C-alpha positions as CSV (number, residue, x, y, z in Angstrom):
1,M,-25.2,-0.7,-15.2
2,S,-24.8,1.9,-17.9
3,T,-25.1,2.1,-21.6
4,L,-22.4,3.6,-23.7
5,Y,-22.8,4.5,-27.4
6,L,-19.8,4.4,-29.7
7,L,-20.2,6.7,-32.7
8,N,-17.9,7.2,-35.7
9,K,-18.2,11.0,-36.1
10,P,-18.0,12.1,-39.7
11,Y,-15.8,14.9,-40.9
12,H,-17.2,18.4,-40.6
13,M,-19.7,17.5,-37.9
14,L,-19.9,19.1,-34.5
15,S,-19.6,17.0,-31.3
16,Q,-23.0,18.3,-30.1
17,F,-26.6,18.0,-30.9
18,T,-27.6,21.6,-31.8
19,D,-26.0,24.5,-33.6
20,R,-27.4,28.0,-34.3
21,E,-25.2,28.3,-37.4
22,G,-26.8,25.3,-39.2
23,R,-23.7,23.1,-39.2
24,A,-24.0,19.3,-39.1
25,T,-24.5,17.9,-35.6
26,L,-24.8,14.5,-33.9
27,A,-28.6,14.8,-34.2
28,S,-28.4,13.8,-37.9
29,V,-26.7,10.4,-37.1
30,I,-27.9,9.3,-33.7
31,D,-31.4,9.8,-32.2
32,V,-31.0,8.3,-28.8
33,P,-32.6,10.8,-26.3
34,D,-30.8,12.4,-23.3
35,I,-27.2,11.3,-24.2
36,Y,-24.2,13.5,-24.2
37,P,-20.6,13.2,-25.5
38,A,-17.9,12.1,-23.0
39,G,-15.3,14.5,-24.3
40,R,-15.2,16.0,-27.8
41,L,-13.7,15.7,-31.2
42,D,-12.9,18.7,-33.4
43,Y,-15.2,19.7,-36.2
44,D,-12.6,18.8,-38.8
45,S,-11.6,15.5,-37.2
46,E,-13.2,12.1,-37.6
47,G,-13.7,9.0,-35.6
48,L,-14.6,7.6,-32.3
49,L,-16.9,9.6,-30.0
50,L,-18.3,8.1,-26.8
51,L,-21.8,9.1,-25.6
52,T,-23.9,8.2,-22.6
53,D,-26.7,9.4,-20.2
54,D,-24.6,8.5,-17.2
55,G,-22.9,11.7,-15.8
56,A,-20.5,9.8,-13.6
57,L,-19.3,7.7,-16.6
58,I,-18.9,10.9,-18.7
59,H,-16.7,12.3,-15.9
60,R,-14.7,9.1,-15.6
61,I,-14.0,8.9,-19.4
62,S,-13.3,12.6,-20.0
63,D,-11.5,13.7,-16.8
64,P,-7.8,14.2,-17.7
65,Q,-6.9,12.8,-14.2
66,H,-8.0,9.3,-15.4
67,K,-5.6,9.6,-18.4
68,Q,-7.7,7.5,-20.9
69,P,-5.2,6.9,-23.8
70,K,-6.5,8.1,-27.1
71,T,-5.2,6.6,-30.4
72,Y,-5.4,8.3,-33.7
73,W,-4.6,7.5,-37.3
74,V,-2.9,10.6,-38.7
75,Q,-2.2,11.4,-42.3
76,V,0.6,13.9,-42.4
77,E,2.3,15.9,-45.1
78,G,5.7,14.5,-46.0
79,Q,7.5,11.4,-44.8
80,P,8.5,11.6,-41.2
81,G,11.9,10.3,-40.4
82,E,13.2,8.8,-37.2
83,R,14.2,12.2,-35.8
84,A,10.6,13.4,-36.0
85,L,9.2,10.2,-34.6
86,T,11.7,10.2,-31.7
87,A,10.7,13.8,-30.8
88,L,7.0,12.8,-30.6
89,R,7.9,9.8,-28.5
90,R,9.9,11.9,-26.0
91,G,7.4,14.7,-26.0
92,V,7.6,18.1,-27.7
93,T,7.2,21.6,-26.3
94,L,4.2,23.5,-27.6
95,N,3.1,27.0,-26.8
96,D,1.2,25.7,-23.7
97,G,4.1,23.6,-22.4
98,P,5.7,20.2,-23.0
99,T,3.6,17.3,-24.0
100,R,3.8,13.9,-22.4
101,P,5.6,11.2,-24.4
102,A,3.4,9.7,-27.2
103,K,3.4,6.3,-28.7
104,V,3.9,6.6,-32.4
105,R,4.6,4.2,-35.3
106,R,4.3,4.4,-39.1
107,L,1.3,2.8,-40.7
108,D,0.8,1.3,-44.2
109,D,-2.1,3.1,-45.8
110,P,-5.0,2.0,-43.6
111,A,-8.4,0.9,-45.0
112,V,-10.4,4.0,-44.2
113,A,-13.5,5.4,-45.8
114,E,-13.1,8.1,-48.4
115,R,-13.5,11.6,-46.9
116,N,-15.9,14.1,-48.4
117,P,-14.3,16.4,-49.4
118,P,-11.0,14.6,-49.9
119,I,-7.8,16.1,-48.4
120,R,-5.8,18.5,-50.5
121,Q,-2.7,16.9,-51.8
122,R,0.2,18.3,-53.9
123,D,1.8,16.1,-56.4
124,D,5.3,17.2,-55.4
125,I,4.8,16.5,-51.6
126,P,4.0,12.9,-50.5
127,S,2.0,12.0,-47.4
128,A,2.3,9.3,-44.8
129,W,0.1,7.7,-42.1
130,L,1.1,7.4,-38.4
131,E,-0.6,5.8,-35.5
132,L,-0.3,8.1,-32.5
133,T,-1.4,7.5,-28.9
134,I,-1.5,10.3,-26.3
135,S,-2.7,10.3,-22.7
136,E,-3.8,14.0,-22.5
137,G,-6.3,16.1,-24.4
138,R,-5.2,19.6,-25.1
139,N,-6.9,21.6,-27.8
140,R,-5.9,20.3,-31.2
141,Q,-3.0,18.6,-29.6
142,V,-2.2,16.0,-32.3
143,R,-2.3,18.6,-35.1
144,R,0.0,20.9,-33.2
145,M,2.4,18.0,-32.3
146,T,2.8,16.9,-35.9
147,A,3.2,20.4,-37.2
148,H,5.9,21.0,-34.5
149,V,8.0,18.2,-36.0
150,G,7.5,19.6,-39.5
151,H,4.7,17.4,-40.8
152,P,1.3,19.1,-40.7
153,T,-1.8,16.9,-40.3
154,L,-3.9,16.4,-43.4
155,R,-6.5,14.0,-41.9
156,L,-7.1,12.9,-38.3
157,I,-9.2,9.9,-37.3
158,R,-9.6,8.8,-33.7
159,V,-9.7,5.0,-33.6
160,A,-9.6,4.3,-29.9
161,I,-10.3,5.7,-26.4
162,G,-9.0,3.5,-23.7
163,A,-10.2,-0.1,-24.5
164,W,-13.0,1.1,-26.8
165,R,-12.3,0.9,-30.5
166,L,-13.9,2.2,-33.7
167,D,-13.7,-1.3,-35.3
168,G,-16.5,-2.0,-37.8
169,L,-18.2,1.4,-37.7
170,A,-18.4,3.4,-40.9
171,P,-18.8,7.2,-40.7
172,G,-22.2,8.0,-39.1
173,Q,-22.7,4.5,-37.7
174,W,-22.9,3.7,-34.0
175,R,-23.2,0.7,-31.6
176,S,-24.2,0.4,-28.0
177,E,-22.4,-1.4,-25.2
178,T,-23.8,-2.3,-21.8
179,L,-21.3,-1.8,-19.0
180,H,-21.9,-4.1,-16.1
181,A,-19.0,-2.7,-14.1
182,P,-17.4,0.7,-14.3
183,M,-15.1,1.1,-17.3
184,S,-15.5,-2.5,-18.4
185,P,-16.3,-2.5,-22.1
186,R,-18.0,-5.3,-23.9
187,R,-18.4,-5.3,-27.6
188,Y,-21.8,-5.5,-29.4
189,Q,-22.7,-5.7,-33.0
190,A,-22.5,-2.4,-34.9
191,Q,-25.9,-0.8,-35.7
192,P,-26.4,1.5,-38.6
193,A,-27.1,5.1,-37.6
194,R,-30.8,5.9,-37.2
195,R,-31.7,9.1,-38.9
196,K,-34.5,11.4,-37.8
197,R,-37.3,11.8,-40.3
198,K,-37.7,15.2,-41.8
199,R,-40.9,16.9,-41.0
200,P,-43.1,17.4,-44.1
C-alpha cells in the first residue's frame, strides 16, 4: 500500500523542495515529509505533479518504458488548422528526432484559474486552446511540438498523468490517494495546500 499526492503546481514554481536561488519551490505548498516528485514539470508550466515516498512507485510512474500518457491543455498563438493538427497526430521531427504520434483536439476556452502574471497577448494575433496527449517525456516537448507546426505555446497546463487527473484542484492545492494495488488510483477529496509557518 502506497500513498500518492496529487498537486496542482503553480506557474513559476520549481518541481523540487529547495533552491539556492530563492525561487518558489514545492515546500511552500505541500509540507508532507520525505516525499519526492515522480517526474517533473517545467518552471514555467502548470498543473499535475505526482509525489510519493515510495521509490518503486516513482520509478513506475516516471520511467519512459512504462509510457504513462500525459495530457496537457495548451494555449497556443494563432488558430491551428487541420494541417497543423494532422502533423501533431502523425508525429513531428524535432532536433532530437521524431516524436511519437500525439492525440490532439481543439478545446473551447477551458475553465482554468487566472495565471499570475497573465500571458502576453497581441491584439492582432488570436490564441486557441488544444488538448494534447503524449506518451513520452522529452525536455519541453509539447512547447517544441507546437512551435514546430507554427503555433508557439503561450500557456501549458498538465491535466492528467495516466489515470490520475487534476480535477478539482486549484493552483497550490493537493490531495492524497491510497493505492491498494500498484498503479490503481482511487480518488479522494481535495485538500487545501498546507503552508509552512514562517519563523518569527
